[in-house]
C-alpha positions in Angstrom: 87.7 101.5 94.3 86.8 102.9 97.7 84.6 106.0 98.2 84.2 108.0 101.4 81.5 110.4 102.5 83.2 113.5 100.8 83.1 111.9 97.4 86.7 111.0 97.3 87.3 107.8 95.3 90.5 106.0 96.3 91.7 104.4 93.0 94.8 102.7 94.4 97.1 102.7 97.5 100.5 101.3 97.8 103.7 101.7 99.9 106.9 102.7 98.3 110.4 101.7 99.5 113.7 103.0 98.3 114.7 101.7 94.8 117.6 99.7 96.2 118.9 98.9 99.7 120.7 101.8 101.4 123.5 100.8 103.7 122.9 103.8 106.0 119.3 102.7 106.4 120.4 99.6 108.4 121.3 101.8 111.3 118.8 103.6 113.5 118.1 107.2 112.6 118.1 109.0 115.9 116.0 112.1 116.2 117.3 115.4 117.5 115.6 117.7 120.0 113.8 119.7 117.3 112.6 116.5 115.6 111.3 115.2 119.0 109.5 118.5 119.7 107.6 118.2 116.4 106.2 114.7 117.1 103.1 116.2 118.7 102.3 118.3 115.6 100.0 117.0 112.9 101.9 115.5 110.0 102.3 117.5 106.8 100.6 115.8 103.9 101.0 117.0 100.3 99.2 116.2 97.2 99.2 116.9 93.5 96.2 118.1 91.7 95.6 117.6 88.0 92.8 119.4 86.2 91.2 118.3 82.9 88.8 120.3 80.8 86.7 117.2 80.0 86.8 113.4 79.9 88.0 113.7 76.3 91.1 115.7 77.4 91.9 113.3 80.3 95.1 111.4 79.6 95.7 107.8 80.7 96.6 108.4 84.4 98.0 105.0 85.3 101.3 105.5 83.6 101.7 108.9 85.3 101.0 107.3 88.7 103.5 104.6 88.0 106.2 107.2 87.0 105.4 109.1 90.3 105.8 105.9 92.2 109.1 105.1 90.5 110.4 108.7 91.1 109.5 108.5 94.7 111.3 105.2 95.0 114.4 106.8 93.5 114.1 109.9 95.8 113.8 107.6 98.9 117.3 106.3 98.2 118.6 109.8 99.2 115.9 110.5 101.8 115.5 107.0 103.3 114.2 108.2 106.7 111.0 109.2 105.0 110.3 105.5 104.4 111.1 104.5 108.0 108.9 103.8 110.9 109.1 105.0 114.5 110.5 102.7 117.1 110.8 103.1 120.8 113.1 101.4 123.3 112.2 101.9 127.0 114.7 101.7 129.7 112.5 101.2 132.8 115.4 101.2 135.3 116.6 104.6 134.0 113.1 106.0 133.4 114.1 106.9 129.9 113.4 105.9 126.3 114.8 106.3 122.9 112.6 107.3 120.0 114.2 106.7 116.6 113.4 105.8 113.0 114.0 102.3 111.9 114.5 102.7 108.2 115.0 99.0 107.4 111.6 97.9 108.7 108.2 98.9 107.8 106.2 99.1 104.7 107.6 102.4 103.3 106.0 105.7 102.3 102.3 105.6 101.5 101.2 106.7 98.0 97.5 107.1 97.3 95.8 107.7 93.9 92.4 109.2 94.4 89.8 111.2 92.4 87.2 113.7 93.3 84.6 115.6 91.3 85.5 119.2 92.2 86.6 122.4 90.4 89.7 124.4 91.2 87.4 127.2 92.5 85.8 124.7 94.9 89.2 124.1 96.4 90.4 127.7 96.4 87.3 129.1 97.9 87.1 126.4 100.7 87.0 127.7 104.3 87.4 124.2 105.6 91.0 124.1 106.9 92.7 121.4 108.8 93.0 122.3 112.5 
């Protein structure tokens, strides 16, 4: 278990790939103009928060994390570009390059299980926002 300076304890980390091979994922997924324009924006990261009244009411969390991992794996069959990695091909003679997602390579989508000792009011009253 890894703990950083904010008291966040990383319980486990893994990468999740689509449940089964997707034929369309073997081809490059080319980005459109709007996609390319958003590359310079910080990534959107989402998380799930589970609250417990006490340690006695805390259910076994490992089966829940495993179900979330499995559900994500199934969802990635339909949204396979989310498991892809960026690739770039440069054409020096044309002064151009292609940026695309290679959905067949790469480790997949990251899934992190972490804990922190906070209350819901600590989170809701926070003025620390991501720039």
